[in-house]
mmCIF file of the N, C-alpha and C atoms, coordinates in Angstrom:
data_MODEL
# 
_entry.id   MODEL 
# 
loop_
_atom_site.group_PDB 
_atom_site.id 
_atom_site.type_symbol 
_atom_site.label_atom_id 
_atom_site.label_alt_id 
_atom_site.label_comp_id 
_atom_site.label_asym_id 
_atom_site.label_entity_id 
_atom_site.label_seq_id 
_atom_site.pdbx_PDB_ins_code 
_atom_site.Cartn_x 
_atom_site.Cartn_y 
_atom_site.Cartn_z 
_atom_site.occupancy 
_atom_site.B_iso_or_equiv 
_atom_site.pdbx_formal_charge 
_atom_site.auth_seq_id 
_atom_site.auth_comp_id 
_atom_site.auth_asym_id 
_atom_site.auth_atom_id 
_atom_site.pdbx_PDB_model_num 
ATOM 1   N N  . UNK A 1 1  ? 9.922  -28.483 -44.584 1.00 0.00 ? 1  UNK A N  1 
ATOM 2   C CA . UNK A 1 1  ? 10.193 -27.050 -44.514 1.00 0.00 ? 1  UNK A CA 1 
ATOM 3   C C  . UNK A 1 1  ? 9.942  -26.611 -43.070 1.00 0.00 ? 1  UNK A C  1 
ATOM 4   N N  . UNK A 1 2  ? 10.901 -25.978 -42.427 1.00 0.00 ? 2  UNK A N  1 
ATOM 5   C CA . UNK A 1 2  ? 10.718 -25.546 -41.039 1.00 0.00 ? 2  UNK A CA 1 
ATOM 6   C C  . UNK A 1 2  ? 9.560  -24.553 -40.896 1.00 0.00 ? 2  UNK A C  1 
ATOM 7   N N  . UNK A 1 3  ? 8.903  -24.588 -39.739 1.00 0.00 ? 3  UNK A N  1 
ATOM 8   C CA . UNK A 1 3  ? 7.807  -23.645 -39.486 1.00 0.00 ? 3  UNK A CA 1 
ATOM 9   C C  . UNK A 1 3  ? 8.295  -22.207 -39.618 1.00 0.00 ? 3  UNK A C  1 
ATOM 10  N N  . UNK A 1 4  ? 9.556  -21.957 -39.251 1.00 0.00 ? 4  UNK A N  1 
ATOM 11  C CA . UNK A 1 4  ? 10.108 -20.603 -39.343 1.00 0.00 ? 4  UNK A CA 1 
ATOM 12  C C  . UNK A 1 4  ? 10.199 -20.109 -40.781 1.00 0.00 ? 4  UNK A C  1 
ATOM 13  N N  . UNK A 1 5  ? 10.071 -21.030 -41.730 1.00 0.00 ? 5  UNK A N  1 
ATOM 14  C CA . UNK A 1 5  ? 10.105 -20.679 -43.152 1.00 0.00 ? 5  UNK A CA 1 
ATOM 15  C C  . UNK A 1 5  ? 8.751  -20.886 -43.814 1.00 0.00 ? 5  UNK A C  1 
ATOM 16  N N  . UNK A 1 6  ? 7.720  -20.984 -43.003 1.00 0.00 ? 6  UNK A N  1 
ATOM 17  C CA . UNK A 1 6  ? 6.374  -21.131 -43.540 1.00 0.00 ? 6  UNK A CA 1 
ATOM 18  C C  . UNK A 1 6  ? 5.902  -22.556 -43.699 1.00 0.00 ? 6  UNK A C  1 
ATOM 19  N N  . UNK A 1 7  ? 6.654  -23.507 -43.190 1.00 0.00 ? 7  UNK A N  1 
ATOM 20  C CA . UNK A 1 7  ? 6.256  -24.914 -43.281 1.00 0.00 ? 7  UNK A CA 1 
ATOM 21  C C  . UNK A 1 7  ? 5.025  -25.192 -42.437 1.00 0.00 ? 7  UNK A C  1 
ATOM 22  N N  . UNK A 1 8  ? 4.227  -26.123 -42.870 1.00 0.00 ? 8  UNK A N  1 
ATOM 23  C CA . UNK A 1 8  ? 2.987  -26.486 -42.180 1.00 0.00 ? 8  UNK A CA 1 
ATOM 24  C C  . UNK A 1 8  ? 3.197  -27.702 -41.287 1.00 0.00 ? 8  UNK A C  1 
ATOM 25  N N  . UNK A 1 9  ? 2.349  -27.826 -40.280 1.00 0.00 ? 9  UNK A N  1 
ATOM 26  C CA . UNK A 1 9  ? 2.362  -28.997 -39.405 1.00 0.00 ? 9  UNK A CA 1 
ATOM 27  C C  . UNK A 1 9  ? 1.440  -30.040 -40.024 1.00 0.00 ? 9  UNK A C  1 
ATOM 28  N N  . UNK A 1 10 ? 1.946  -30.720 -41.038 1.00 0.00 ? 10 UNK A N  1 
ATOM 29  C CA . UNK A 1 10 ? 1.187  -31.756 -41.740 1.00 0.00 ? 10 UNK A CA 1 
ATOM 30  C C  . UNK A 1 10 ? 1.984  -33.054 -41.714 1.00 0.00 ? 10 UNK A C  1 
ATOM 31  N N  . UNK A 1 11 ? 1.304  -34.166 -41.983 1.00 0.00 ? 11 UNK A N  1 
ATOM 32  C CA . UNK A 1 11 ? 1.975  -35.464 -41.991 1.00 0.00 ? 11 UNK A CA 1 
ATOM 33  C C  . UNK A 1 11 ? 3.135  -35.493 -42.972 1.00 0.00 ? 11 UNK A C  1 
ATOM 34  N N  . UNK A 1 12 ? 3.027  -34.765 -44.079 1.00 0.00 ? 12 UNK A N  1 
ATOM 35  C CA . UNK A 1 12 ? 4.084  -34.806 -45.089 1.00 0.00 ? 12 UNK A CA 1 
ATOM 36  C C  . UNK A 1 12 ? 5.181  -33.777 -44.841 1.00 0.00 ? 12 UNK A C  1 
ATOM 37  N N  . UNK A 1 13 ? 5.081  -33.031 -43.728 1.00 0.00 ? 13 UNK A N  1 
ATOM 38  C CA . UNK A 1 13 ? 6.118  -32.044 -43.425 1.00 0.00 ? 13 UNK A CA 1 
ATOM 39  C C  . UNK A 1 13 ? 6.678  -32.182 -42.011 1.00 0.00 ? 13 UNK A C  1 
ATOM 40  N N  . UNK A 1 14 ? 6.262  -33.180 -41.261 1.00 0.00 ? 14 UNK A N  1 
ATOM 41  C CA . UNK A 1 14 ? 6.824  -33.383 -39.922 1.00 0.00 ? 14 UNK A CA 1 
ATOM 42  C C  . UNK A 1 14 ? 7.458  -34.770 -39.847 1.00 0.00 ? 14 UNK A C  1 
ATOM 43  N N  . UNK A 1 15 ? 8.529  -34.870 -39.085 1.00 0.00 ? 15 UNK A N  1 
ATOM 44  C CA . UNK A 1 15 ? 9.195  -36.158 -38.876 1.00 0.00 ? 15 UNK A CA 1 
ATOM 45  C C  . UNK A 1 15 ? 9.578  -36.277 -37.412 1.00 0.00 ? 15 UNK A C  1 
ATOM 46  N N  . UNK A 1 16 ? 9.764  -37.496 -36.972 1.00 0.00 ? 16 UNK A N  1 
ATOM 47  C CA . UNK A 1 16 ? 10.186 -37.773 -35.611 1.00 0.00 ? 16 UNK A CA 1 
ATOM 48  C C  . UNK A 1 16 ? 11.706 -37.792 -35.565 1.00 0.00 ? 16 UNK A C  1 
ATOM 49  N N  . UNK A 1 17 ? 12.261 -37.116 -34.563 1.00 0.00 ? 17 UNK A N  1 
ATOM 50  C CA . UNK A 1 17 ? 13.715 -37.141 -34.399 1.00 0.00 ? 17 UNK A CA 1 
ATOM 51  C C  . UNK A 1 17 ? 14.047 -37.067 -32.918 1.00 0.00 ? 17 UNK A C  1 
ATOM 52  N N  . UNK A 1 18 ? 15.267 -37.444 -32.598 1.00 0.00 ? 18 UNK A N  1 
ATOM 53  C CA . UNK A 1 18 ? 15.713 -37.293 -31.214 1.00 0.00 ? 18 UNK A CA 1 
ATOM 54  C C  . UNK A 1 18 ? 15.978 -35.806 -30.963 1.00 0.00 ? 18 UNK A C  1 
ATOM 55  N N  . UNK A 1 19 ? 16.075 -35.440 -29.709 1.00 0.00 ? 19 UNK A N  1 
ATOM 56  C CA . UNK A 1 19 ? 16.284 -34.036 -29.348 1.00 0.00 ? 19 UNK A CA 1 
ATOM 57  C C  . UNK A 1 19 ? 17.587 -33.514 -29.946 1.00 0.00 ? 19 UNK A C  1 
ATOM 58  N N  . UNK A 1 20 ? 18.637 -34.304 -29.870 1.00 0.00 ? 20 UNK A N  1 
ATOM 59  C CA . UNK A 1 20 ? 19.944 -33.885 -30.392 1.00 0.00 ? 20 UNK A CA 1 
ATOM 60  C C  . UNK A 1 20 ? 19.881 -33.572 -31.888 1.00 0.00 ? 20 UNK A C  1 
ATOM 61  N N  . UNK A 1 21 ? 19.258 -34.440 -32.667 1.00 0.00 ? 21 UNK A N  1 
ATOM 62  C CA . UNK A 1 21 ? 19.139 -34.209 -34.114 1.00 0.00 ? 21 UNK A CA 1 
ATOM 63  C C  . UNK A 1 21 ? 18.234 -33.021 -34.418 1.00 0.00 ? 21 UNK A C  1 
ATOM 64  N N  . UNK A 1 22 ? 17.162 -32.868 -33.655 1.00 0.00 ? 22 UNK A N  1 
ATOM 65  C CA . UNK A 1 22 ? 16.262 -31.744 -33.867 1.00 0.00 ? 22 UNK A CA 1 
ATOM 66  C C  . UNK A 1 22 ? 16.987 -30.423 -33.609 1.00 0.00 ? 22 UNK A C  1 
ATOM 67  N N  . UNK A 1 23 ? 17.793 -30.391 -32.569 1.00 0.00 ? 23 UNK A N  1 
ATOM 68  C CA . UNK A 1 23 ? 18.575 -29.180 -32.283 1.00 0.00 ? 23 UNK A CA 1 
ATOM 69  C C  . UNK A 1 23 ? 19.614 -28.924 -33.367 1.00 0.00 ? 23 UNK A C  1 
ATOM 70  N N  . UNK A 1 24 ? 20.246 -29.979 -33.848 1.00 0.00 ? 24 UNK A N  1 
ATOM 71  C CA . UNK A 1 24 ? 21.251 -29.830 -34.902 1.00 0.00 ? 24 UNK A CA 1 
ATOM 72  C C  . UNK A 1 24 ? 20.631 -29.232 -36.161 1.00 0.00 ? 24 UNK A C  1 
ATOM 73  N N  . UNK A 1 25 ? 19.442 -29.716 -36.528 1.00 0.00 ? 25 UNK A N  1 
ATOM 74  C CA . UNK A 1 25 ? 18.782 -29.224 -37.734 1.00 0.00 ? 25 UNK A CA 1 
ATOM 75  C C  . UNK A 1 25 ? 18.289 -27.797 -37.556 1.00 0.00 ? 25 UNK A C  1 
ATOM 76  N N  . UNK A 1 26 ? 17.717 -27.511 -36.382 1.00 0.00 ? 26 UNK A N  1 
ATOM 77  C CA . UNK A 1 26 ? 17.220 -26.165 -36.122 1.00 0.00 ? 26 UNK A CA 1 
ATOM 78  C C  . UNK A 1 26 ? 16.212 -25.715 -37.160 1.00 0.00 ? 26 UNK A C  1 
ATOM 79  N N  . UNK A 1 27 ? 16.324 -24.478 -37.616 1.00 0.00 ? 27 UNK A N  1 
ATOM 80  C CA . UNK A 1 27 ? 15.401 -23.914 -38.593 1.00 0.00 ? 27 UNK A CA 1 
ATOM 81  C C  . UNK A 1 27 ? 15.855 -24.115 -40.026 1.00 0.00 ? 27 UNK A C  1 
ATOM 82  N N  . UNK A 1 28 ? 16.751 -25.071 -40.230 1.00 0.00 ? 28 UNK A N  1 
ATOM 83  C CA . UNK A 1 28 ? 17.276 -25.320 -41.575 1.00 0.00 ? 28 UNK A CA 1 
ATOM 84  C C  . UNK A 1 28 ? 16.609 -26.534 -42.207 1.00 0.00 ? 28 UNK A C  1 
ATOM 85  N N  . UNK A 1 29 ? 16.753 -26.656 -43.508 1.00 0.00 ? 29 UNK A N  1 
ATOM 86  C CA . UNK A 1 29 ? 16.353 -27.878 -44.194 1.00 0.00 ? 29 UNK A CA 1 
ATOM 87  C C  . UNK A 1 29 ? 17.370 -28.954 -43.830 1.00 0.00 ? 29 UNK A C  1 
ATOM 88  N N  . UNK A 1 30 ? 16.967 -30.226 -43.832 1.00 0.00 ? 30 UNK A N  1 
ATOM 89  C CA . UNK A 1 30 ? 17.931 -31.281 -43.493 1.00 0.00 ? 30 UNK A CA 1 
ATOM 90  C C  . UNK A 1 30 ? 19.214 -31.210 -44.330 1.00 0.00 ? 30 UNK A C  1 
ATOM 91  N N  . UNK A 1 31 ? 19.091 -30.932 -45.617 1.00 0.00 ? 31 UNK A N  1 
ATOM 92  C CA . UNK A 1 31 ? 20.262 -30.850 -46.491 1.00 0.00 ? 31 UNK A CA 1 
ATOM 93  C C  . UNK A 1 31 ? 21.200 -29.732 -46.049 1.00 0.00 ? 31 UNK A C  1 
ATOM 94  N N  . UNK A 1 32 ? 20.636 -28.618 -45.611 1.00 0.00 ? 32 UNK A N  1 
ATOM 95  C CA . UNK A 1 32 ? 21.450 -27.488 -45.163 1.00 0.00 ? 32 UNK A CA 1 
ATOM 96  C C  . UNK A 1 32 ? 22.203 -27.809 -43.876 1.00 0.00 ? 32 UNK A C  1 
ATOM 97  N N  . UNK A 1 33 ? 21.669 -28.738 -43.089 1.00 0.00 ? 33 UNK A N  1 
ATOM 98  C CA . UNK A 1 33 ? 22.300 -29.135 -41.827 1.00 0.00 ? 33 UNK A CA 1 
ATOM 99  C C  . UNK A 1 33 ? 23.200 -30.351 -42.012 1.00 0.00 ? 33 UNK A C  1 
ATOM 100 N N  . UNK A 1 34 ? 23.383 -30.802 -43.252 1.00 0.00 ? 34 UNK A N  1 
ATOM 101 C CA . UNK A 1 34 ? 24.210 -31.977 -43.517 1.00 0.00 ? 34 UNK A CA 1 
ATOM 102 C C  . UNK A 1 34 ? 23.550 -33.267 -43.065 1.00 0.00 ? 34 UNK A C  1 
ATOM 103 N N  . UNK A 1 35 ? 22.218 -33.297 -43.114 1.00 0.00 ? 35 UNK A N  1 
ATOM 104 C CA . UNK A 1 35 ? 21.458 -34.464 -42.670 1.00 0.00 ? 35 UNK A CA 1 
ATOM 105 C C  . UNK A 1 35 ? 20.598 -34.969 -43.825 1.00 0.00 ? 35 UNK A C  1 
ATOM 106 N N  . UNK A 1 36 ? 20.054 -36.168 -43.654 1.00 0.00 ? 36 UNK A N  1 
ATOM 107 C CA . UNK A 1 36 ? 19.125 -36.699 -44.654 1.00 0.00 ? 36 UNK A CA 1 
ATOM 108 C C  . UNK A 1 36 ? 17.997 -37.426 -43.936 1.00 0.00 ? 36 UNK A C  1 
ATOM 109 N N  . UNK A 1 37 ? 16.851 -37.479 -44.579 1.00 0.00 ? 37 UNK A N  1 
ATOM 110 C CA . UNK A 1 37 ? 15.721 -38.209 -44.027 1.00 0.00 ? 37 UNK A CA 1 
ATOM 111 C C  . UNK A 1 37 ? 15.909 -39.697 -44.286 1.00 0.00 ? 37 UNK A C  1 
ATOM 112 N N  . UNK A 1 38 ? 15.535 -40.510 -43.322 1.00 0.00 ? 38 UNK A N  1 
ATOM 113 C CA . UNK A 1 38 ? 15.600 -41.959 -43.503 1.00 0.00 ? 38 UNK A CA 1 
ATOM 114 C C  . UNK A 1 38 ? 14.493 -42.395 -44.454 1.00 0.00 ? 38 UNK A C  1 
ATOM 115 N N  . UNK A 1 39 ? 13.315 -41.791 -44.292 1.00 0.00 ? 39 UNK A N  1 
ATOM 116 C CA . UNK A 1 39 ? 12.163 -42.068 -45.160 1.00 0.00 ? 39 UNK A CA 1 
ATOM 117 C C  . UNK A 1 39 ? 11.458 -40.756 -45.477 1.00 0.00 ? 39 UNK A C  1 
ATOM 118 N N  . UNK A 1 40 ? 10.812 -40.715 -46.617 1.00 0.00 ? 40 UNK A N  1 
ATOM 119 C CA . UNK A 1 40 ? 10.009 -39.562 -46.995 1.00 0.00 ? 40 UNK A CA 1 
ATOM 120 C C  . UNK A 1 40 ? 8.774  -39.526 -46.093 1.00 0.00 ? 40 UNK A C  1 
ATOM 121 N N  . UNK A 1 41 ? 8.440  -38.359 -45.504 1.00 0.00 ? 41 UNK A N  1 
ATOM 122 C CA . UNK A 1 41 ? 7.253  -38.284 -44.641 1.00 0.00 ? 41 UNK A CA 1 
ATOM 123 C C  . UNK A 1 41 ? 5.975  -38.583 -45.419 1.00 0.00 ? 41 UNK A C  1 
ATOM 124 N N  . UNK A 1 42 ? 5.053  -39.293 -44.778 1.00 0.00 ? 42 UNK A N  1 
ATOM 125 C CA . UNK A 1 42 ? 3.755  -39.581 -45.387 1.00 0.00 ? 42 UNK A CA 1 
ATOM 126 C C  . UNK A 1 42 ? 2.721  -39.780 -44.289 1.00 0.00 ? 42 UNK A C  1 
ATOM 127 N N  . UNK A 1 43 ? 1.483  -39.589 -44.647 1.00 0.00 ? 43 UNK A N  1 
ATOM 128 C CA . UNK A 1 43 ? 0.390  -39.784 -43.704 1.00 0.00 ? 43 UNK A CA 1 
ATOM 129 C C  . UNK A 1 43 ? 0.219  -41.280 -43.437 1.00 0.00 ? 43 UNK A C  1 
ATOM 130 N N  . UNK A 1 44 ? 0.220  -41.687 -42.167 1.00 0.00 ? 44 UNK A N  1 
ATOM 131 C CA . UNK A 1 44 ? 0.051  -43.117 -41.878 1.00 0.00 ? 44 UNK A CA 1 
ATOM 132 C C  . UNK A 1 44 ? -1.376 -43.572 -42.143 1.00 0.00 ? 44 UNK A C  1 
ATOM 133 N N  . UNK A 1 45 ? -1.523 -44.852 -42.385 1.00 0.00 ? 45 UNK A N  1 
ATOM 134 C CA . UNK A 1 45 ? -2.850 -45.437 -42.590 1.00 0.00 ? 45 UNK A CA 1 
ATOM 135 C C  . UNK A 1 45 ? -3.372 -46.045 -41.302 1.00 0.00 ? 45 UNK A C  1 
ATOM 136 N N  . UNK A 1 46 ? -2.624 -45.895 -40.212 1.00 0.00 ? 46 UNK A N  1 
ATOM 137 C CA . UNK A 1 46 ? -2.970 -46.461 -38.913 1.00 0.00 ? 46 UNK A CA 1 
ATOM 138 C C  . UNK A 1 46 ? -2.496 -45.501 -37.833 1.00 0.00 ? 46 UNK A C  1 
ATOM 139 N N  . UNK A 1 47 ? -2.874 -45.755 -36.622 1.00 0.00 ? 47 UNK A N  1 
ATOM 140 C CA . UNK A 1 47 ? -2.458 -44.906 -35.509 1.00 0.00 ? 47 UNK A CA 1 
ATOM 141 C C  . UNK A 1 47 ? -1.106 -45.392 -34.986 1.00 0.00 ? 47 UNK A C  1 
ATOM 142 N N  . UNK A 1 48 ? -0.034 -44.619 -35.185 1.00 0.00 ? 48 UNK A N  1 
ATOM 143 C CA . UNK A 1 48 ? 1.300  -45.065 -34.782 1.00 0.00 ? 48 UNK A CA 1 
ATOM 144 C C  . UNK A 1 48 ? 1.422  -45.398 -33.301 1.00 0.00 ? 48 UNK A C  1 
ATOM 145 N N  . UNK A 1 49 ? 0.714  -44.708 -32.444 1.00 0.00 ? 49 UNK A N  1 
ATOM 146 C CA . UNK A 1 49 ? 0.857  -44.908 -31.002 1.00 0.00 ? 49 UNK A CA 1 
ATOM 147 C C  . UNK A 1 49 ? 0.420  -46.304 -30.575 1.00 0.00 ? 49 UNK A C  1 
ATOM 148 N N  . UNK A 1 50 ? -0.509 -46.912 -31.289 1.00 0.00 ? 50 UNK A N  1 
ATOM 149 C CA . UNK A 1 50 ? -0.996 -48.230 -30.905 1.00 0.00 ? 50 UNK A CA 1 
ATOM 150 C C  . UNK A 1 50 ? -0.244 -49.366 -31.598 1.00 0.00 ? 50 UNK A C  1 
ATOM 151 N N  . UNK A 1 51 ? 0.574  -49.054 -32.573 1.00 0.00 ? 51 UNK A N  1 
ATOM 152 C CA . UNK A 1 51 ? 1.277  -50.086 -33.326 1.00 0.00 ? 51 UNK A CA 1 
ATOM 153 C C  . UNK A 1 51 ? 2.702  -50.327 -32.839 1.00 0.00 ? 51 UNK A C  1 
ATOM 154 N N  . UNK A 1 52 ? 3.232  -49.441 -32.027 1.00 0.00 ? 52 UNK A N  1 
ATOM 155 C CA . UNK A 1 52 ? 4.622  -49.538 -31.616 1.00 0.00 ? 52 UNK A CA 1 
ATOM 156 C C  . UNK A 1 52 ? 4.727  -49.856 -30.139 1.00 0.00 ? 52 UNK A C  1 
ATOM 157 N N  . UNK A 1 53 ? 5.464  -50.885 -29.813 1.00 0.00 ? 53 UNK A N  1 
ATOM 158 C CA . UNK A 1 53 ? 5.694  -51.249 -28.424 1.00 0.00 ? 53 UNK A CA 1 
ATOM 159 C C  . UNK A 1 53 ? 6.980  -50.578 -27.964 1.00 0.00 ? 53 UNK A C  1 
ATOM 160 N N  . UNK A 1 54 ? 6.997  -50.085 -26.735 1.00 0.00 ? 54 UNK A N  1 
ATOM 161 C CA . UNK A 1 54 ? 8.163  -49.367 -26.221 1.00 0.00 ? 54 UNK A CA 1 
ATOM 162 C C  . UNK A 1 54 ? 9.440  -50.189 -26.325 1.00 0.00 ? 54 UNK A C  1 
ATOM 163 N N  . UNK A 1 55 ? 9.347  -51.492 -26.105 1.00 0.00 ? 55 UNK A N  1 
ATOM 164 C CA . UNK A 1 55 ? 10.559 -52.313 -26.149 1.00 0.00 ? 55 UNK A CA 1 
ATOM 165 C C  . UNK A 1 55 ? 11.094 -52.504 -27.567 1.00 0.00 ? 55 UNK A C  1 
ATOM 166 N N  . UNK A 1 56 ? 10.317 -52.127 -28.579 1.00 0.00 ? 56 UNK A N  1 
ATOM 167 C CA . UNK A 1 56 ? 10.756 -52.248 -29.968 1.00 0.00 ? 56 UNK A CA 1 
ATOM 168 C C  . UNK A 1 56 ? 11.364 -50.956 -30.508 1.00 0.00 ? 56 UNK A C  1 
ATOM 169 N N  . UNK A 1 57 ? 11.410 -49.924 -29.690 1.00 0.00 ? 57 UNK A N  1 
ATOM 170 C CA . UNK A 1 57 ? 11.912 -48.638 -30.153 1.00 0.00 ? 57 UNK A CA 1 
ATOM 171 C C  . UNK A 1 57 ? 13.380 -48.716 -30.535 1.00 0.00 ? 57 UNK A C  1 
ATOM 172 N N  . UNK A 1 58 ? 13.715 -48.058 -31.621 1.00 0.00 ? 58 UNK A N  1 
ATOM 173 C CA . UNK A 1 58 ? 15.094 -48.052 -32.091 1.00 0.00 ? 58 UNK A CA 1 
ATOM 174 C C  . UNK A 1 58 ? 15.957 -47.122 -31.238 1.00 0.00 ? 58 UNK A C  1 
ATOM 175 N N  . UNK A 1 59 ? 15.381 -46.024 -30.774 1.00 0.00 ? 59 UNK A N  1 
ATOM 176 C CA . UNK A 1 59 ? 16.136 -45.039 -30.012 1.00 0.00 ? 59 UNK A CA 1 
ATOM 177 C C  . UNK A 1 59 ? 15.555 -44.911 -28.607 1.00 0.00 ? 59 UNK A C  1 
ATOM 178 N N  . UNK A 1 60 ? 16.381 -45.083 -27.620 1.00 0.00 ? 60 UNK A N  1 
ATOM 179 C CA . UNK A 1 60 ? 15.977 -44.996 -26.219 1.00 0.00 ? 60 UNK A CA 1 
ATOM 180 C C  . UNK A 1 60 ? 15.311 -43.653 -25.913 1.00 0.00 ? 60 UNK A C  1 
ATOM 181 N N  . UNK A 1 61 ? 15.765 -42.577 -26.563 1.00 0.00 ? 61 UNK A N  1 
ATOM 182 C CA . UNK A 1 61 ? 15.239 -41.232 -26.313 1.00 0.00 ? 61 UNK A CA 1 
ATOM 183 C C  . UNK A 1 61 ? 13.767 -41.100 -26.692 1.00 0.00 ? 61 UNK A C  1 
ATOM 184 N N  . UNK A 1 62 ? 13.246 -41.995 -27.520 1.00 0.00 ? 62 UNK A N  1 
ATOM 185 C CA . UNK A 1 62 ? 11.857 -41.913 -27.974 1.00 0.00 ? 62 UNK A CA 1 
ATOM 186 C C  . UNK A 1 62 ? 10.877 -42.465 -26.952 1.00 0.00 ? 62 UNK A C  1 
ATOM 187 N N  . UNK A 1 63 ? 11.352 -43.282 -25.996 1.00 0.00 ? 63 UNK A N  1 
ATOM 188 C CA . UNK A 1 63 ? 10.446 -43.964 -25.068 1.00 0.00 ? 63 UNK A CA 1 
ATOM 189 C C  . UNK A 1 63 ? 9.433  -43.043 -24.385 1.00 0.00 ? 63 UNK A C  1 
ATOM 190 N N  . UNK A 1 64 ? 9.828  -41.856 -23.895 1.00 0.00 ? 64 UNK A N  1 
ATOM 191 C CA . UNK A 1 64 ? 8.834  -41.019 -23.210 1.00 0.00 ? 64 UNK A CA 1 
ATOM 192 C C  . UNK A 1 64 ? 7.650  -40.607 -24.078 1.00 0.00 ? 64 UNK A C  1 
ATOM 193 N N  . UNK A 1 65 ? 7.821  -40.647 -25.383 1.00 0.00 ? 65 UNK A N  1 
ATOM 194 C CA . UNK A 1 65 ? 6.772  -40.183 -26.280 1.00 0.00 ? 65 UNK A CA 1 
ATOM 195 C C  . UNK A 1 65 ? 5.842  -41.295 -26.744 1.00 0.00 ? 65 UNK A C  1 
ATOM 196 N N  . UNK A 1 66 ? 6.083  -42.535 -26.303 1.00 0.00 ? 66 UNK A N  1 
ATOM 197 C CA . UNK A 1 66 ? 5.294  -43.662 -26.758 1.00 0.00 ? 66 UNK A CA 1 
ATOM 198 C C  . UNK A 1 66 ? 4.586  -44.398 -25.630 1.00 0.00 ? 66 UNK A C  1 
ATOM 199 N N  . UNK A 1 67 ? 3.933  -43.653 -24.766 1.00 0.00 ? 67 UNK A N  1 
ATOM 200 C CA . UNK A 1 67 ? 3.016  -44.257 -23.805 1.00 0.00 ? 67 UNK A CA 1 
ATOM 201 C C  . UNK A 1 67 ? 1.777  -43.372 -23.789 1.00 0.00 ? 67 UNK A C  1 
ATOM 202 N N  . UNK A 1 68 ? 0.667  -43.895 -23.356 1.00 0.00 ? 68 UNK A N  1 
ATOM 203 C CA . UNK A 1 68 ? -0.604 -43.170 -23.483 1.00 0.00 ? 68 UNK A CA 1 
ATOM 204 C C  . UNK A 1 68 ? -0.641 -41.875 -22.691 1.00 0.00 ? 68 UNK A C  1 
ATOM 205 N N  . UNK A 1 69 ? -0.010 -41.839 -21.529 1.00 0.00 ? 69 UNK A N  1 
ATOM 206 C CA . UNK A 1 69 ? -0.023 -40.617 -20.717 1.00 0.00 ? 69 UNK A CA 1 
ATOM 207 C C  . UNK A 1 69 ? 0.731  -39.506 -21.433 1.00 0.00 ? 69 UNK A C  1 
ATOM 208 N N  . UNK A 1 70 ? 1.958  -39.773 -21.863 1.00 0.00 ? 70 UNK A N  1 
ATOM 209 C CA . UNK A 1 70 ? 2.740  -38.751 -22.546 1.00 0.00 ? 70 UNK A CA 1 
ATOM 210 C C  . UNK A 1 70 ? 2.205  -38.450 -23.936 1.00 0.00 ? 70 UNK A C  1 
ATOM 211 N N  . UNK A 1 71 ? 1.616  -39.429 -24.583 1.00 0.00 ? 71 UNK A N  1 
ATOM 212 C CA . UNK A 1 71 ? 1.046  -39.194 -25.912 1.00 0.00 ? 71 UNK A CA 1 
ATOM 213 C C  . UNK A 1 71 ? -0.057 -38.147 -25.833 1.00 0.00 ? 71 UNK A C  1 
ATOM 214 N N  . UNK A 1 72 ? -0.829 -38.167 -24.761 1.00 0.00 ? 72 UNK A N  1 
ATOM 215 C CA . UNK A 1 72 ? -1.880 -37.165 -24.593 1.00 0.00 ? 72 UNK A CA 1 
ATOM 216 C C  . UNK A 1 72 ? -1.277 -35.768 -24.472 1.00 0.00 ? 72 UNK A C  1 
ATOM 217 N N  . UNK A 1 73 ? -0.138 -35.661 -23.806 1.00 0.00 ? 73 UNK A N  1 
ATOM 218 C CA . UNK A 1 73 ? 0.530  -34.365 -23.650 1.00 0.00 ? 73 UNK A CA 1 
ATOM 219 C C  . UNK A 1 73 ? 1.118  -33.887 -24.973 1.00 0.00 ? 73 UNK A C  1 
ATOM 220 N N  . UNK A 1 74 ? 1.755  -34.783 -25.709 1.00 0.00 ? 74 UNK A N  1 
ATOM 221 C CA . UNK A 1 74 ? 2.446  -34.411 -26.939 1.00 0.00 ? 74 UNK A CA 1 
ATOM 222 C C  . UNK A 1 74 ? 1.533  -34.392 -28.158 1.00 0.00 ? 74 UNK A C  1 
ATOM 223 N N  . UNK A 1 75 ? 0.259  -34.726 -27.993 1.00 0.00 ? 75 UNK A N  1 
ATOM 224 C CA . UNK A 1 75 ? -0.672 -34.743 -29.106 1.00 0.00 ? 75 UNK A CA 1 
ATOM 225 C C  . UNK A 1 75 ? -0.797 -33.335 -29.696 1.00 0.00 ? 75 UNK A C  1 
ATOM 226 N N  . UNK A 1 76 ? -0.568 -33.208 -30.980 1.00 0.00 ? 76 UNK A N  1 
ATOM 227 C CA . UNK A 1 76 ? -0.615 -31.919 -31.659 1.00 0.00 ? 76 UNK A CA 1 
ATOM 228 C C  . UNK A 1 76 ? -1.565 -32.005 -32.837 1.00 0.00 ? 76 UNK A C  1 
ATOM 229 N N  . UNK A 1 77 ? -2.420 -31.025 -32.961 1.00 0.00 ? 77 UNK A N  1 
ATOM 230 C CA . UNK A 1 77 ? -3.334 -30.950 -34.098 1.00 0.00 ? 77 UNK A CA 1 
ATOM 231 C C  . UNK A 1 77 ? -2.532 -30.652 -35.357 1.00 0.00 ? 77 UNK A C  1 
ATOM 232 N N  . UNK A 1 78 ? -2.747 -31.434 -36.405 1.00 0.00 ? 78 UNK A N  1 
ATOM 233 C CA . UNK A 1 78 ? -2.065 -31.202 -37.669 1.00 0.00 ? 78 UNK A CA 1 
ATOM 234 C C  . UNK A 1 78 ? -2.899 -30.291 -38.551 1.00 0.00 ? 78 UNK A C  1 
ATOM 235 N N  . UNK A 1 79 ? -2.219 -29.527 -39.400 1.00 0.00 ? 79 UNK A N  1 
ATOM 236 C CA . UNK A 1 79 ? -2.906 -28.678 -40.364 1.00 0.00 ? 79 UNK A CA 1 
ATOM 237 C C  . UNK A 1 79 ? -3.475 -29.549 -41.479 1.00 0.00 ? 79 UNK A C  1 
ATOM 238 N N  . UNK A 1 80 ? -4.473 -29.032 -42.185 1.00 0.00 ? 80 UNK A N  1 
ATOM 239 C CA . UNK A 1 80 ? -5.006 -29.741 -43.351 1.00 0.00 ? 80 UNK A CA 1 
ATOM 240 C C  . UNK A 1 80 ? -4.013 -29.633 -44.494 1.00 0.00 ? 80 UNK A C  1 
ATOM 241 N N  . UNK A 1 81 ? -3.890 -30.708 -45.258 1.00 0.00 ? 81 UNK A N  1 
ATOM 242 C CA . UNK A 1 81 ? -2.961 -30.681 -46.401 1.00 0.00 ? 81 UNK A CA 1 
ATOM 243 C C  . UNK A 1 81 ? -3.661 -30.192 -47.635 1.00 0.00 ? 81 UNK A C  1 
# 
């Protein structure tokens, strides 16, 4: 659920997307934008930043977000579920 519609910043309500897809979806639900989730969001049991190597990334656009310097900048406090 988009934040503009009262959605929370929780593990089960946030997903990673490229900038282009995020702009396409905007403040709509994925279904309303003609999109679908690849996987249902869930809280990880491990720290994603330490488990993923930059060279293994599926999308080139994600690389800036997967190094320790940029991770510190993009780190966002999640709401309690």
